[in-house]
KOLRO-19282 format. One record per residue: y, z, x of N, C-alpha, C in turn. Coordinates in steps of 0.2 Angstrom, whole numbers, plus 2048, in hexadecimal, padded with zeros to 3 digits. Atoms other than C-alpha are relative to their C-alpha. Example, Ala and Ser with C-alpha at 12.3 -4.5 7.8 and 13.67 -1.06 7.14 Angstrom:
<zamars>
{zamar {7FA,800,804},{7EA,827,83E},{806,800,804}}
{zamar {7FA,7FF,7FC},{7FB,824,844},{805,803,7FC}}
</zamars>
This chain:
<zamars>
{zamar {802,7FB,803},{D5F,21D,A75},{7F7,800,7FE}}
{zamar {805,800,800},{D4D,222,A74},{7FE,802,7F9}}
{zamar {804,7FE,807},{D43,224,A62},{7FB,804,801}}
{zamar {808,7FE,7FE},{D32,228,A6A},{801,801,806}}
{zamar {7FF,7FF,7F7},{D34,231,A7B},{7F9,800,803}}
{zamar {806,801,7FD},{D22,233,A7E},{7FE,7F9,802}}
{zamar {802,808,7FE},{D1F,21F,A7D},{805,7FB,803}}
{zamar {7FB,803,7FE},{D2F,21A,A82},{804,7FB,7FB}}
{zamar {7FE,805,806},{D35,211,A72},{806,801,800}}
{zamar {7F9,7FF,802},{D47,20E,A72},{801,7FD,7F8}}
{zamar {7FE,803,806},{D51,20C,A62},{800,7F9,7FD}}
{zamar {800,805,803},{D53,1FB,A61},{7F9,7FD,801}}
{zamar {805,804,803},{D42,1F7,A63},{7FC,802,7FB}}
{zamar {803,7FC,806},{D3C,204,A56},{804,7FD,7FA}}
{zamar {7FC,802,806},{D49,1FC,A4A},{7FC,7F8,7FF}}
{zamar {804,806,7FF},{D40,1EA,A4E},{7FA,802,7FC}}
{zamar {808,7FE,803},{D2F,1F2,A4A},{801,802,7F8}}
{zamar {7FC,7FE,807},{D38,1FB,A3A},{7FF,7F8,7FC}}
{zamar {7FE,807,803},{D3E,1E9,A34},{7F8,7FC,7FF}}
{zamar {805,805,801},{D2D,1E1,A38},{7FB,801,7FB}}
{zamar {805,7FD,805},{D23,1EE,A2F},{801,7FF,7F8}}
{zamar {7FD,802,807},{D2E,1ED,A20},{7FE,7FA,7FB}}
{zamar {800,806,803},{D2D,1DB,A1F},{7F8,7FD,7FE}}
{zamar {808,801,802},{D19,1DC,A1F},{7FE,802,7FA}}
{zamar {802,7FD,806},{D18,1E6,A10},{7FC,806,802}}
{zamar {804,7F8,7FD},{D10,1F5,A19},{804,805,804}}
{zamar {7FA,7FD,7FC},{D1E,200,A1D},{7FC,807,801}}
{zamar {803,7FA,7FE},{D14,210,A25},{802,801,808}}
{zamar {7FD,800,7F9},{D19,219,A35},{7FB,7FE,804}}
{zamar {805,802,7FA},{D08,215,A3E},{7FF,7F8,7FF}}
{zamar {7FF,807,7FF},{D0C,201,A3A},{806,7FF,804}}
{zamar {7FB,801,7F9},{D1C,204,A43},{7FD,803,807}}
{zamar {804,800,7F8},{D13,20B,A52},{7FB,7FD,803}}
{zamar {803,806,7FE},{D08,1FE,A52},{803,7FB,802}}
{zamar {7FC,806,7FE},{D16,1F1,A51},{802,801,806}}
{zamar {7FC,7FE,7FB},{D1C,1FA,A5F},{7FC,7FF,808}}
{zamar {806,800,7FB},{D0B,1F9,A69},{7FF,808,803}}
{zamar {800,7F9,7FD},{D0B,20C,A6A},{7FC,804,7FB}}
{zamar {804,7FA,805},{D01,21B,A62},{805,806,802}}
{zamar {7FE,7F9,801},{D09,22C,A5D},{7FD,805,805}}
{zamar {802,7FC,7FA},{D08,239,A6C},{801,807,7FC}}
{zamar {800,7F9,804},{D11,249,A65},{803,800,7FB}}
{zamar {7FC,801,806},{D19,242,A56},{806,803,7FC}}
{zamar {7FA,800,803},{D29,248,A55},{804,7FB,7FE}}
{zamar {7FC,806,803},{D30,237,A52},{7FD,7FE,7F9}}
{zamar {802,804,806},{D26,233,A42},{805,803,7FB}}
{zamar {7FB,800,805},{D33,23B,A38},{806,7FC,801}}
{zamar {7FC,804,800},{D40,232,A40},{7FF,7F9,7FC}}
{zamar {803,807,802},{D35,222,A3D},{801,7FD,7F9}}
{zamar {801,802,807},{D32,225,A2C},{808,801,7FB}}
{zamar {7F7,7FF,801},{D47,229,A29},{801,7F7,801}}
{zamar {7FD,807,7FE},{D48,216,A31},{7FC,7FE,7FA}}
{zamar {801,804,804},{D3C,20F,A25},{803,802,7F8}}
{zamar {7FE,800,809},{D41,217,A14},{807,7FD,801}}
{zamar {7FA,803,801},{D53,211,A19},{800,7F8,800}}
{zamar {803,808,7FF},{D4D,1FF,A1E},{7FD,7FE,7F8}}
{zamar {801,804,808},{D44,1FE,A0C},{805,802,7FC}}
{zamar {7FB,800,805},{D52,206,A03},{804,7FB,801}}
{zamar {7FB,807,7FE},{D5E,1F8,A0A},{7FC,7FB,7FD}}
{zamar {802,806,801},{D50,1EA,A07},{7FF,801,7F8}}
{zamar {801,800,808},{D4D,1F0,9F4},{806,7FF,7FE}}
{zamar {7F9,801,804},{D61,1F1,9F2},{802,7F8,7FF}}
{zamar {7FE,808,800},{D62,1DF,9F8},{7FB,7FB,7FB}}
{zamar {804,804,805},{D53,1DA,9ED},{802,801,7F9}}
{zamar {7FC,7FE,807},{D5C,1E2,9DD},{807,7FC,7FE}}
{zamar {7FA,804,801},{D6D,1D8,9E1},{7FC,7F9,7FD}}
</zamars>
């Protein structure tokens, strides 16, 4: 499944990029694009990337709290 149709970025590649960005301490949508080696075009995927970042950040915070 594609997360970003304009750039042809698949879910598995975006997930790897999100995990890398969360680990770097700079979790922004633009950082995820950069980690994928692409730039935003139409921007429709920004909402999905933000959701992925939020979910990953929430789960990493939950693990840190344990």
